[in-house]
N, C-alpha and C positions, 0 to 999 in steps of 0.2 A: 541454405543447407542447415538444417538443425546443429546443436552443438554436439558432436559425437565425441570429445575428450571424454577421459574418465583418469583417474589416479588411483594407483596402488600404492599405498605407502607413499612415500614423497616422490614416485615415480609418474609422470605425465606420460599417457597414451593418447596419441593423436586420435585414435578411435577405437573401440572395445572387441575389435576384430582380429584373433591370434591363430597363427598355426599351433597346431597340435605337434608335440615330437613323435618321431618315427615313421611321420606321413608326410614329411616337407623336407627330407633329406636335410641339408644346412644351407636351404634356401636358393644356392646359385642354380640349382636343379629345376626351379620353376621360372628363373630369369627369362625362357623366351614363351612363355605364357602369360605371365603376368608383371606388373612393376610391383615388386616386393617391398619398397620403401612405402608404397600407399596405404599398407596395413600398418595397424596399430604395433604389432610386434610378430616375431617370429619364435618358436620354441627350437631349438637346433635337434637333430637326432641324438639319442641317449650317449653320454661321453663316461668312461670308465677311467680308472687309475693305467690300466696298462690294456693292450689290445685283446680284443675278444673275437674268437672264432663263430660266435652264436651255436645256435644249436644244429643238429645235422637236418638235412631233407628228409622227408618233407616236413614244411615247416609253417605252411599257410594254407588255407581249405576253406573254400566257401560254404556259407550257411544260410538258410532262409534268413533274407533282409539282414545280412552282415556277413562277418568273415571270423575264421580262428587265425591268430598267429602265435607263433611260437619262434619267432626270430633270435630271440635270445639277447640282445644288446650285442650284436656284431658292430664293433665300430675298432677305429685303430689307436684308440689310445689320448692322453691328454698330451703327450709330448709331440706327436702327429696333429693335433689339432691347434696346438700354439704355430707350431712352424707352417702349416700348410692351410688350415682352415679359416684360422682366425683373419689372416692379413686378406682374405677374400670378401669377409664379411663387413670389414671395418668400413666400407662405403655406403652401407644401406642405412638409409635416413628412415631408422625406425628401430625400437627395443628389440636387441637381438638378445636371447636368453638362452641360457645353457641348461640342460637338462643332465644332473648328474646321477650316477648309480654306482653302488659298492657293494661288495661283498661283507663286509665289515665295516662298524662306525669306523675306524679309522681312514677306510678308503674315503668315504664321504669327506672326512675332515680335510684330507690331505687335497682331495679335488676342490673344495671350496676355498682354500689357500690359495691354490693355484689360478682359480677361475678369478677370483678375488681380485688379484693381481693385474688382469686385465681390464685396460682403460675404458675400451668400447662395449663393455658388458656391464649393463646395469644390474642384472638380475641371474639368480639362479631358480631352476626348479628342482628340488628335492624329490627324487622319483625314491619314495618308499614303499611302492605298492606294483611292482612288476610280477604278475604272475607265472611267468615262463623263464626265470632262472632258478638255478637248483640250490644256489646259494644267496643270502641277502633278498632283495627285491620284497616280495609278498611278505617274509619273513619278519620284517621291521613294519610294515602296514598292517598286520594284521595283531600283532602284540602292543598292547598299551605301552608296557614300560620300555620294551625297545624302540617306539617310536619316539617315549619322550628324550630317550638316551640319544640318539642320533640328531634329533632337531635340536637339542640343548647344546650338543658339542659343535654342531656345524654354524649355530647362532653365535656362539664364544668367538669363532675363527673369522666369522664373515658379515662385514658389515653393510653392505648392500641389500637390496630388495631380495628375499627370503620368501619363495613360493613352494608350499609344501605339496605335493600330489597325493591325494588320497584313495585308497581302494577301496572299491564296493563290497569286497569279499570279507563283509565284517558283519557284526550282527548289530553294532551299535556307530553308526557312521559318525554321529553327534560326540560321542566320546573321542575320538580322534579328533576330531575339528577342534574341541575346546581344548585340547593337550598341544595342539599345534598353535594356538593362539596363546595359551598360558607359557610357552617356551620360547616364545617371539617371534614367529613367522608374520610376515608381513601380508601373508594372503594365503589362501588355500585354493589349489585345482583340485576339480572330482568331475566325474569319475574316471579313474583309468578301467582298464578291460575288466569285464566280467569272465571269472574260471569257468572254462567252457570244453566240449567235448564232441567228436565225432567219430564215426566210423563207415570206412569203406566195404560197404556190404560186397563189393566185388573180389576185393581180395581179402577180405574178414578181419582185416587190421585197420588197427586206429588211425585217421586220417592224417594225424602229426605225428611227427617221431617222438616227441616226448607226452605222449597220450593225450594230456590235456592241454591248453593253450589260453590266450587273452580272445576275448568275444567284443568285438567291436561293430560300429553300422547301427541302421535305423532300429535294430532289433531293442537294444540297450537304452533308449533314448528315453521311455517312460522311467526308468529306473534313475536314471541320471537327473532328470527334472525331478524327481519325487526327492532326490538327496541333496541337491542343489539348495530346492525349498527349504528342508529340513536344517542343513547347516546355516544357510542365509539369516535364519530365525534365530539360533543358538550363538552365534558369535559377532562381534563387532568389526571385524576385518574383513577387507572383501573376498569374494568369492568369484572365481573363475570357473565357469560350466564347461562341460564338455560332456560328449558320449552322444552318438548317432546325429549328428547336426549336418544335414544336407541341404535345406533351404533355409531362406528368411524366416518362414513361420516357427522353425525348430527354433531358431535362435532367438527370435521373440519369446517364445515360451521360457526359456532359461531366464531371458531378463526379467521378465514378469514375476518368475519364482524368485528373484534375489539374485543374480548374478550379475555383478559390474561389468565383467568382459567374457566372451566366450572363444573356445580355441576348437579349429576347426580340422579334422582327424583323417578318417578312412575315406569321408568324402573327395579328398583333394586328390587321393590316387583315382578315384573312378573321374573325376571331373576336374583338371589342376586349375581352373578359374572359380571355382566353388565360394572361394573366401573372397574374392573382390564381388562376385555376384550377390554374395548376402551381404555383404557391405553396402553395396548400391540400395538393397531391399529395404534396410534399417532407415537410411537416411529416408527412402520414399514413402516409409511407412508413417514416421514420423512426421513428415509434412502432412500427409493427407489426413493423420489425425489432429493436426494444429499442435503438435508438441514442439518444445523450444529445444529441448535436452534429452540425452538419452538417460539419464538420470529421472526423468518425468516417469519413466516405464519401470524402470528398476526397482524391484519388489512389489510391484503395482498390485497383486494380488493380496499383498498383507495391508496396503494403505488404510482399509477400512476398518481395521481388525484392531487400530490403536498399538501397533507393535511399539 
C-alpha cells in the first residue's frame, strides 16, 4: 500500500478520507455497513449549545444531480451529546471531529470550551457557513468581520485542532480563507452547500418550508474543486475539500487541486459504503501510477507552476 497518512496541524490521520457532518450521523449509524475505524476521521452531526428542533417539513428536495436540504441543525444539544453520544464514539480508532454551530459568538465559544474538555475529541469543525438556519450560520460565513470575530474568540479558548468550514456563498472565498489562517485556524474545510431553491409546480409552492436551502451532491463539485484550488494556493494551512464527491475520480480531483484530505457527504446517504470504496480506490490509483505517498498528488496541478 502507498502511504496514505496526512497531517492537519499536529494531528495525524491514517488516511485522508473523512465523512462530512450531517451525512454520517454520529458514526454508529454506519456500523452495519463499514468499519468506521478504517477511515481517517469522521465529522459528527452538527451540535449546538441547546437542543434544536430544526426547520419545519418539507426540508429535503431532490434536484438534478443533487439535493436541497433545510434540516436546520436538528440535534439534542451538547448536554445530550456529552451524556449519551460521546461514550458511544470513544472506542472508534479514528479521529472523531465535532461540528459546532451557534446563533451568537458566545454560543460558539461556550461549545468550543465544552468540547475541548472531551479527551477523545481531538478537533472541532467550526461551522460558520450553514445556509439554512435563520440566525447565525451563514451570517458569520459571509461577513468578513463576523467571521474574524468568531474564529478569533473560539481560538482563544480552544487549544486543539481548529478546522473552519467555509461557505461558497461569497464573492471572494480567498478572503475568508486568509482570515481563518490569520486568526489561528489549523485547517480550512470547504465547501459547504450552495444556496439554492426549487419549486413544486403541482402545488405551486416552494419545495422547502424555508423556501431556500443548501444544494449538495454532484452538481456542486466543479464549484468546490475551483474554490479548493483557489484557497490551497492562497494559504499555508491544509485544506479539506468537499462538495459532490461520490467516486474516487472526484476525490482525486480535489487532491490534485490542493486538498490534503476530503470529506464525503451526500454520497453516503445514497451508498453507505462510499467512503471506504473511495479509500480503496485512492490506494489503487497511487499504486498504478507508482506514487509512494498521497502527498505526491496533493496540489499536483500546481507543482509545475513554481508554487
